[in-house]
C-alpha positions in Angstrom: -23.6 -56.0 93.3 -23.7 -52.6 91.6 -24.6 -49.3 93.3 -27.6 -49.1 91.0 -29.0 -52.5 92.1 -28.3 -51.7 95.8 -30.4 -48.6 95.4 -33.1 -50.5 93.6 -33.2 -53.1 96.4 -33.4 -50.3 99.0 -36.3 -48.5 97.3 -38.0 -51.5 95.9 -37.2 -54.5 98.1 -37.4 -57.8 96.3 -39.4 -59.5 99.0 -42.9 -58.3 99.7 -44.3 -57.3 103.1 -45.9 -60.7 103.7 -43.0 -62.9 102.8 -40.7 -64.0 105.7 -38.1 -65.3 103.4 -36.0 -62.3 102.2 -34.7 -64.3 99.2 -38.2 -64.7 97.8 -40.7 -62.2 96.4 -43.7 -64.5 96.4 -44.9 -66.3 99.5 -45.9 -70.0 99.2 -49.5 -68.9 99.9 -49.4 -66.4 97.0 -47.9 -69.0 94.6 -50.6 -71.4 95.5 -53.4 -68.8 95.1 -52.2 -67.6 91.6 -54.8 -68.5 89.1 -53.8 -71.5 86.9 -53.7 -70.6 83.2 -52.8 -74.0 81.6 -52.9 -75.0 77.9 -53.8 -72.1 75.7 -56.2 -72.4 72.8 -54.4 -72.5 69.4 -55.8 -71.8 65.9 -55.4 -74.4 63.1 -52.7 -72.0 61.7 -50.9 -71.9 65.0 -50.7 -75.8 65.2 -48.8 -75.7 62.0 -45.9 -74.2 64.0 -46.2 -75.5 67.5 -48.0 -78.4 69.2 -49.0 -76.8 72.5 -48.5 -73.6 74.5 -48.8 -73.8 78.3 -48.7 -70.8 80.7 -48.5 -71.0 84.5 -50.6 -68.0 85.2 -52.0 -64.7 84.0 -49.8 -61.7 83.1 -52.2 -59.0 84.2 -51.9 -59.8 87.9 -50.0 -57.0 89.6 -47.5 -59.3 91.4 -46.7 -61.0 88.2 -46.4 -57.9 86.1 -44.2 -56.2 88.7 -41.9 -59.2 89.1 -41.4 -59.7 85.3 -40.8 -56.0 84.7 -38.3 -55.7 87.5 -36.4 -58.9 86.4 -36.4 -58.1 82.7 -35.8 -54.3 82.7 -34.2 -53.5 86.1 -31.7 -56.4 86.3 -33.3 -58.2 89.2 -33.0 -61.6 87.6 -32.9 -63.4 91.0 -36.7 -63.4 90.5 -36.1 -66.4 88.3 -36.1 -68.7 91.3 -39.6 -67.5 92.1 -40.7 -67.9 88.5 -39.5 -71.5 88.4 -41.4 -72.1 91.7 -44.5 -70.8 90.1 -44.1 -72.8 86.9 -43.4 -76.0 88.9 -46.3 -75.4 91.2 -48.7 -75.0 88.3 -47.2 -77.9 86.3 -48.3 -80.1 89.2 -51.9 -79.1 88.2 -51.4 -80.2 84.6 -50.7 -83.5 82.9 -47.3 -82.3 81.5 -45.2 -83.8 84.3 -46.6 -87.3 83.5 -44.4 -87.4 80.3 -41.4 -85.1 80.6 -39.6 -83.8 77.5 -36.3 -85.2 76.3 -34.6 -81.8 76.7 -35.4 -78.1 77.5 -34.4 -75.2 75.4 -35.4 -71.5 75.3 -36.2 -68.6 72.9 -32.9 -66.9 71.9 -31.8 -63.5 73.2 -31.8 -60.4 71.0 -28.1 -59.8 70.1 -28.2 -56.1 71.1 -30.8 -56.0 74.0 -29.3 -59.2 75.4 -25.8 -57.8 75.4 -27.0 -54.6 77.1 -28.8 -56.4 79.9 -26.0 -58.9 80.4 -28.5 -61.8 81.1 -31.3 -63.6 79.3 -34.4 -64.4 81.4 -35.7 -67.4 79.4 -32.3 -69.0 79.6 -32.0 -68.6 83.4 -35.5 -70.0 83.8 -34.9 -72.9 81.5 -31.6 -73.8 83.3 -33.3 -73.6 86.8 -36.3 -75.6 85.6 -34.0 -78.2 84.0 -32.1 -78.6 87.3 -35.4 -79.0 89.2 -36.7 -81.7 86.8 -33.2 -83.3 86.2 -33.4 -82.5 82.5 -30.6 -81.2 80.2 -31.0 -77.7 78.9 -29.5 -76.7 75.5 -29.0 -73.5 73.7 -30.4 -74.7 70.3 -31.6 -71.4 68.8 -29.8 -68.2 67.8 -31.2 -64.8 66.8 -29.1 -63.4 64.0 -30.3 -59.8 63.9 -31.8 -57.4 66.4 -35.5 -56.6 65.9 -38.1 -54.2 67.2 -39.4 -55.4 70.6 -42.4 -57.6 70.0 -44.4 -55.7 72.7 -44.6 -52.5 70.6 -45.8 -54.2 67.4 -49.3 -55.1 66.3 -50.2 -58.8 66.2 -50.1 -59.2 62.4 -46.6 -57.7 62.3 -45.0 -59.8 65.1 -44.4 -63.0 63.1 -43.0 -61.0 60.2 -40.7 -59.1 62.6 -39.0 -62.4 63.4 -39.1 -64.1 60.0 -35.7 -65.5 59.1 -34.1 -63.9 62.1 -34.0 -67.1 64.2 -31.7 -70.0 63.2 -30.5 -73.4 64.4 -27.4 -73.2 66.5 -25.1 -75.5 64.5 -22.7 -75.9 67.4 -25.4 -78.3 68.6 -25.7 -80.2 65.4 -24.8 -83.5 67.2 -28.1 -83.3 69.1 -30.0 -84.0 65.8 -28.7 -87.6 65.9 -30.4 -88.2 69.3 -33.9 -88.4 67.8 -35.7 -86.4 70.5 -39.5 -86.9 70.6 -40.4 -83.9 72.7 -38.9 -80.5 73.5 -40.0 -77.9 76.0 -39.4 -74.3 74.7 -39.2 -71.7 77.5 -40.1 -68.0 77.3 -41.1 -65.6 80.0 -44.4 -64.2 78.7 -46.4 -65.0 75.6 -49.1 -62.8 74.1 -49.7 -63.6 70.4 -47.4 -66.7 70.4 -45.3 -65.2 67.5 -41.9 -65.8 69.1 -42.8 -69.3 70.3 -44.1 -70.2 66.9 -41.1 -69.0 65.0 -38.7 -70.8 67.3 -40.8 -74.0 67.2 -40.7 -74.0 63.4 -36.9 -74.1 63.5 -36.9 -76.9 66.1 -39.4 -79.0 64.1 -37.4 -78.6 60.9 -34.3 -80.0 62.6 -35.8 -82.6 65.1 -39.2 -83.6 63.7 -40.5 -83.7 67.2 -43.3 -82.4 69.4 -42.7 -78.9 70.8 -44.5 -77.4 73.8 -44.1 -73.8 74.7 -43.8 -73.2 78.5 -44.1 -69.7 79.9 -44.7 -68.0 83.2 -47.6 -66.0 82.0 -50.0 -65.1 79.2 
């Protein structure tokens, strides 16, 4: 581990004061008490892009905001195990586990920001969730060009910001022959649904299947 991350762990320990397990940030009690978000309401226009979007909980909760910020921007991606525990816990309150997807995929990393960070949060979450559910995870989408971070843009600009920037990963072309009926698309946080919708559009063009966005928080 780098000196920087050792310092971060000293000043901002990953586990909180109420958690006896030093490898976890959230206690089981806290995960159980997080409010369940569930299926998010979509407009008629949204449904042209994606079938459903589901979030485990709410982003404005201090514990959630802190964990996502630290994992995404401070390199503490070990939080992903907690995120998957949260997603799985809340999935058990939904109907989504009754009919699992054929595969799991994730929103692609930005080529510049992803390289700087050295990891991609949605990919790690997708892989861990796939392992938990015994489902294959595939890197189906690629982002061709870096863009402005979605968080700094107004809602009406966000979809335009990604337009024609996300493409099908043709290294996975053989998957098209498998006739998948349902795909889960993983992202960490969704606000305006723009990233999920643009990614889902590419998946639907190639697989003609149902796409459900799965996120930690909204």
